[in-house]
Structure formats: structure tokens, C-alpha cells
Steps between C-alpha positions, in 0.01 A plus 500: 500500500517312833693791651232745389227288657690465831554875525134571432376244752738629770373854451140388525566304820655809656164681478384308807786610728379694808712767668555441872589798716811447710484514877595845627759534777442871574188712475274676745154348549306721735156624602370836623332435840301763688249542780371795297358248248411237763790263435671492839417591764158428353321662792583745776727348764337426837559281806248249367650447153874533557570127469271467199680783320845366583406153379346634179825686431693175546267318260534776241878484518487119483293533182753738348793273584317188375447667163864609462440868569790675671398851613213704644439876465321564831312830538634682807394860427188569293397852602762653730409227746684195625451126499814486711629676812571845353691778670316761292149395399191338652407134480282445194121485522522210253637278778359660821153618603603868512794665329776528758390211723778255582437148363544182702796401283726664240403360157826600331710337771291183470504470122875570476566226754269248333608581145865450591424166663384389156788665314270765347626855457285778651483845340339791688246665267472874567283774352733800536249788465140378513317630810123469458233424240252765388281626781725382782772671700533238771557670837418211735862498617700785642780389266291569188652769282173693496597585860880502492581635154189618314725715281652180357170390344417547132128439434300449178152362434653153466727473804738666743874436484808627675634786287805364312631856448581548868845398625344414837272247334789348311692459825199347672472236226870421544462481879196271476686264267806501725280421799367194317830354381681555831226343715416208274709245310333573166671398177370789292297820490255574218277794405199462271354747246372783725695828485334836432120487524330241281256667261723804455618789717446858385817709485339765720506262798878521541575820308644664813761228537580502130536880491738487796699240311509714185620797702827311546570559130425150373301432185313170536134508401252432779439149365874425485541647850230266632667201340834603647340522845398134465837406350688662788287318756576169325872582494499597869325178604744297293799678653363445850455127434848460352657667805280322757437146377651483151366151435138619518388521139299807403249514216183658367189356331386784270230502234577256219579746220775758539686716250264471203589854386761498220661814646528347847628171356765691306607673824569160657645343185231233465217413266156637597293253698193348335174628645421832667685636803241673721711517816761747372266801490229390746681375810844626388659158507802449272623141544775545245663759726533241780626228268755713316631664817533168678294616800301174512605136491189372326185621331168313486283668234130422537427352157141424596373383162527185290657384176187601308618850585867590475634303798764343272623833363507686832667209680756478219574872532559467875733207436719723284497771766609259773785370288618840378512656847589186699200492731251224577153517347221301667173521306200560726172345388150513648311175553169686537396445137551124517208314339403785270543477124873470420596430862514121530765275653699479178514879478674523836762235419555659159568832669777345710669362188465837328654667805795259491551524125513880533787471750307613807573352842168407658125536556308663785127422531237734641355394727573197718135399542419497128826318424404248769129454434446518122427173319466409135436195282714352224401180317233433759738524797472778757821670603570767759691783336787457747529127429474551124788748509707258707430213264567702183764763573607506866597134505791531744589745777701803390743744656414866466736680260822629653598867471750464217619861529616458863804292594461301825640654817671168567559161344350221711635149513276200570288437805680292762392195696228423246326182602179302480326410823203278414281709270665829585804670350708714736817708474682774686330839466648784294402857584253688274462247220247247385556158348403296195441126532557252215382139478733303271370161380736216585529425127656843428878508536663773707684621189168563324354715778525875444214632715255450211141616536357146481675406826400812692283395793441822691636782713528585867621785717556284814795258491285191464263343247237231535523231231161414354392134491531486118875559535567284805676233290692493174652847536800672647483863599711809441476843661619836364528842661297779340605848606225760535562624144412144383856409397552125537819343632648151501288190569605243758351153541353402836759288675789642294769760550615752242842603376600804290460481124808551283576868453358605159760593240384759246586388146330765285503775419864567580547759772461846346380368163252680275224270372162522323189515717404158368802332652512265797654523842649156576684331785619160624411333833359180647193689622168441327317818605639849451433866577650767275563840658557803275613841626571841348814551714818305565436492877169317441296750699245607238306194389346491153370143497498180703366197313473128560639280221463127451800464267864610500427772244245776449436739211569864587164607357326250729622699802242771580616860520813465286560750222810572291776602741765371740411263785665301775375154584549190706317171538410289804456126447341234717333160475346221700704481821737759346494839672542815295845627396561825308741564212743787462367819342541550125395780266365529147371768268202411284404664173160498334460314172544732202462480123845566353403518132343692344574809704199696617345716223715338230394582139541348153471151643457211258183292501670194653709654779681296761393600852761431771491540877705436812532132584363369828572172680507172309153353463331837456217515245457834324183634341551779244200724440481740204213749486412812304359645825724640773273342763602159358131414472414228245853433368519437126779248549593271791789254510633271773864392516772383736760714320580865571412604146233447237468598134156614389390285204385642166155653460455575871597868491379780275718766345505861620346399836604561860501190719554440870692201635511344846647175631342311791722231655392202710728287715268256674254720688732803490429775246690803371429728207685764303397858449316564175715624209374640170634467147376612159527286187625634167250612238383224265246546220324167433384393156132443430374165636545186288243218528581150617135395527300525276799404287323577171198681362168316539634246747257324738560557871338297778374611838806373685743684273642848543596795283879521528793700361874476445668633820637851456746674732434843645120515510315611815176334396317340206155615387289232324168574325251253346203602283256362245599785265838620380425855626508388869223727631571601862160415645471145363860373494656274759809666649771399747833648613763237582779580746863520395646159422155352420451422133183292494140556605289279721338209311226628268228315693605683821471849354232711663332832438392687190599342171609162633509237222183303424500145369495465120582862416800658326710772661781741425781553749770767525747621765750771587769551764528782752849615598661767711770764473744558784423817695150534357161383621360505147400160362601429140342246264620297204292466184230236511586164352323416173163354597448125462177305447419181692200271538390418854384155618414493871566128539855446627772353283540165673848460647606864460537551873727805481294662222788558259305362203681167468484174692848376591726401793482850651133428572601190697721717719216751543257224599741357759546848647121531522476171692785605732328831567778715355297621200137601454340377179130439442372162621303466175822521299694269732238223521640326194324165556168667583437314825424818698826504698848633428761246607780275384272314256472822298880508460482150348214605269689809383816304423294250300338792313841644409626157391192460279 
């Protein structure tokens, strides 16, 4: 009895436990910033305001850094204009008095310089096609396309764009982007959601180009041709970047919903997205083409709605897409609705947690000024949105995600001559990298430091870092090299020198071995931080994945981009004051988990078959799902086990029925699953149902008791009918169909609908089974059971918690399960002592009741 009470009290205490979100080492936290929407420059540049504008930019970047943001998407080309020194297009009228005038300073040059001083990444935001809004054709500058290339323009009532169907336009977009990344030290290039004309573009407007295309003997529809024009431009820009400055990351921020069409989803091998995809047939934007073809490094869908809508579902869908195709997904969100119903501070922090839980890699807020200026109140305290997010979810600085599908061009060691001079850290410069700075409390041992997020202090592009006053004492400092793909290398303490780590020795799998997908790659070294490189070729030229690992083992399924097949791999290990050393190359072949018995489409299976599957690594937990639907929706039977087999217990399967089986395996955070196999059970004809309760004619049943039957193998379902007359008229009888393996109704007091029992009346009850025949969709039925009369009393039978008609020790077990939250019985039935609460005292009262 004491043990029972302790278990119950422990479970009740656990109700108060609060989940704390872990600090995140890598995710992008960015803002869209544009002069077009009066962020920065907030006014046209002139001699009189140049210093004011430069200083406001510095303050804005200081605000971003202070709130643990790490990137800015700065608008450099809004409408075939330039907020930078362009070789092709006029200076933008959003930053100068007249389109084409030369500003006093170059805003892109300034913001790149100032962002990098603060360790913030700067992405150049480009509109590839948009030229002018409705009613405008520009023309103030001799460089405007209305003068130089009027034939490039595609005009509708909504806007004018550069015609995506023209190869010359595609090349101009590529040239403009190349001009930007060669002149400026940007970290990335991003397009937003403008492609073909917003509001629609009649097919007649580019029919001449499409007809010329068709004359080549190709068969794409005009809509598909338009989408391919956009896709080819994206691919060309990506190829240019990879051959010019391969570390510049390229991405697009399309509309939030893509690929909602089942046919389109099937084409790409994914589930349809929740919501409605308007962009596919209006602006001819097909984000799944860019993701599946690998022509972008990241995608930032504009999910500009809240969790009262389907933010959760759409964000979850994008998380699956990013994982399946090994690309980063940064969810874009507008701050413009802040303060409206459903858009409070908690909503914004919840969205970040939803984004993380879905497996996405960051958030991008539109626009800077609303992210900066919005305020809200919680529990009487006013918070700025930016400070709320820092306090709740962006609690430490974070590195941007590294490109896990690109192996580094070189392995860096540690910085050299790292030293502290007063309140400044300095070290010898390394070409074309940036640096991460860690502050390690004096109470943390060197052996416990692994570049954890809680010690991350900040970033810098110059080879120096100013130590803030809060960290002037009680800390020692470490510096790491970050290459321009965001790969991190070995940390070295200020005032220390590094030495090479021990060369990693691969211990599993054996070279050339064949293993399940849910196996681990493992190695031995004295390093504490590791990078696993996986290639498709023995010469290690074609990278598949490059991932950072904090342990000396990693599950194969945790490595993005890996599918069943043969791979070659090596691992680099490093640690505090230990420079990176790389192992020899080894190979392995991985196989997908598979159900080995029964074979697919097996027949004449018994009703308690043993399901077996390929064994994965030790410690794997398997979930077996059995469903009568090929989609595996709503499985009829689910079992969890650590063994590679499981026998289905009695009464779970029906005879003459086709079932589908799938095994999902979990090894820590890694997941693998088998293909679905089908099997058909042998034909079984059940007998008519036999009553358990009411056990005899004229018996009294209480409201907390059920109608129940002797379990019978082979039935698909059980039909139960209750009526005041023995003829069971259809319109007045209570009826319920119980699923296979269920042999008792809900408690009588919980029955609803026509014919439910009324207190003090007498009722008849009867039942029959439904069963199937292999190869037929016809449902067969047994005879009805003989009807049985019972008297109904609504008041519960005190102590009969499980409703089986008797009060005994099984009710004690049921009551304990109720208190622990593992069973759901009525509070009225479980409140044995009648004090209004269900707790341990009711267990004592029930035991006393049983003991008399």
C-alpha cells in the first residue's frame, strides 16, 4: 500500500514540471531591411544627412547584435535600380533625389563594413524581375530599361517586370548578381517572392516567345514553360555564385505555401502542403523545383500568419522538406500585425519554438523597423518585441547554419598568437574567414568546454574583439575560425598554443561493411569536437554531407542527404588547444530497414502472426504499426519494442482481412522506417456474441458499468443494440459499432444519442459480429446473440472503477492508473470517499471497501 501511495504522489508532483527550451548553437536570426519600406536609409541620402544616416545604421546593427540576431537581408535592388554602385542600372530613387543621381556614400558598402565589425552576416536582397509599379515606367535615368531595352518589359495592370522568357533578361539578372558579389563582401544573396507579374499575366502577353519555343519541338505547356524560365534563371544565378564566390549562400523567400496540389506533390515525392498555393499559377513560382534540384542553399517561405491559422502545419511541412532535400529552411514572418488579436508577445516566441520543433533552421522578420519598434505587455510589464524574443528564445548568440552538403575547401587549424591586451583580444589574421569568441567561466574546466552555446560571446570579421565590462574578470577566452560556409574549427585559449589532436581511428562500421541505415559511424580520438565528411566517391571529390558532431559516434540517419547506398567517409577531430586532424578514408554500404516476415502480400496468415524486421544498432526502439489502410492512417494496432520482432496478441486482428504493416525505428534523435508490406489473414467465422455483463437475465446494471462480451477471435467489429422492447425498432434503439478487439461498450451513463438508457427503466440488449472474407469486400454477419434483459440504475456502483460489474482488486489498479494519468475513468466513479477530489485517499477508501 505504501508503494502505491508513493507512485501516485510522484506522478502528481510531476504535473508541475515545466519544459525549458535548450540554448541553440546554430540558427539564422535575421531581418529584412529596405529603404523601399523606410527602414534604412530612412530618407534620401544628401550632404546634410550623411552622418545621421551612417550613425542610424550603426545603431540599428548594434540593436541587432545586442538581441542576438546574426544576419541582415539588405535590399539592394527593388525595381531594376541600385542601392549600390551598379555597372548596369541606375541608383535607386528610394535613396537619391532623382533616379540615377549618385549618392554621397554607397549604402551597401557602408552596411557590409559595419555589419562585419559586429560579426553580423549581410545578405544582398535582390528583386530579379520587378521593374515598375502600375502607372510608372521610370525613365529619369538614361540607364532605365524603358530607354535601353523596352522590348524586355512585360506590363500588366498591376506592374511591369523584366520578361523572364527572354534569355537576355536571364543573363542580365545573372550579371547584376555577379556585379554585387564581386564588388562587395556579402555573405549571401536572396530573392523575395516577385517573379512573373503579381496579379496574373495573360498568356497572350508572351505568346510570341512561347510559340517560338514550341517550334523547337518541345511539349511544355505555357505555364510550365514560364516556371522553367524562372527555374533556369535561379539555376544560372546559383551556378554563377558557385563558380565566382562559392561561399556566398543563395536563397529565395517565396510565398509561404507551395506545392498544395496532390499531383504536384506526387511529382516531387512529398505530401501536399497545407493551405493553398497561389504562386504556382499566378507568378509561376515553383519553390519545390529549386529545392529538389539543389539550385538554392536556403529557402525562407513567407509564412505571414499566426498559430490561429495554420502556421504550425505549414511550418511543419517546410521542416520535412528541408530535411528530405538537405537544404536550410528559414521561416519568414511579418511583424506588421503585432498587437492585433492573436499577435501578442507570446505568439512570436511560440512561433520560434514551433519552427525549431519542426526542424527548421531559423527565423527572418519583416521588417526591421517593426521588429525594432513594436512593444507589448505581459503581466503588467512592457516588453519590446526584440527584447522579449531575446529573453525567451534567443537567449545566447548563435552561428548561422553551415552548408552541410558542401565539404570545406580546406581544414583550418587554430588562430595563432591569440592574446589578451587589456580589454581586447587579438590574434594573427587569417584570410577570408570570420571568428567566434567564447567566454569560459573560470569555474568551468577545460575538459568540459566544447564550444557550447552558453559560452558563445560573439563574432567578428576583423582579427580582434573588444571584451565587454561584464566579462572583464572571472573568464578566460577562446577563439575559433569560422570559414565563410560557417564551418567551425578548433578553439584556442588566449595565451595558449595548440598542438594537433590524435588522429581519429575509425572503429565502426568495418571498412566495406554493409549495415542498416540506423547504425552508427564511430571512431576513437582525444578530440572533443568532430566533423564527419561523407562522399559518393572513393577520391572524396563529390561531397554528400559535412556535419559537426559532439560525440565520437553519429547515427547514419542523422546525417542529411544519406540514402541506401555505398559511401566513403572520414572524420576530423579537434578540441580546446587541439588543432584538427583527419582520419583515413573508410567505406560502408547502408541498407534501409525492411520487414522480413511476413513477405509482402502474404495470405492465409494466422490471427497472431509474428512480425520480424532487420535489426538496427543496439539501443534502437521500434514502433510497429498495423493498419487496415494502405496509407497507414489510424493504425488499429501499435506496439513498441527493443527487439527486432513482435507477435500480435489475440483479438487484435480480424479474419479474412488485409492489413498493412510498417516499422518506425528510433535511435536517439535518428529515425528510419521500413516500406509498408501487406498481408491477409485467414478466414475465420466467429460465433454469435456471448454476454459477460449482464451476466444473467434481469440483472441490475449501474451507470458506471458496461455491456461486455466474451472475447471472440476473427471479428472485424461488434454491433451492440439496446432497446426498451425485444423487437429493437431501428428508430428508437441505441446502437454502437465497436472496433475489432473491443468487447465492451462505454459505461451506460456515458452513452449518448437516441435510445440511451434512462434511470429506473428496463432494457433488452443484443449483439452480433461482423467479419470478412479474404479477397472480398463484402461484410458478413453472425447471428444476433439471444437478447438479455437488464434493469438500469444511473447511480454508479461504488468502487466499480473499471465497470466490470464487481468491486475487487482490479478496481484498485484501475484507480491508481487514473491518478497516474494512464487511464481515463469518470471522476464521479473514482471519488470513492466523496470529498470532491480523486487522489491517494480514494485508494485507501477503496481498499477498505473491498476488505469490508
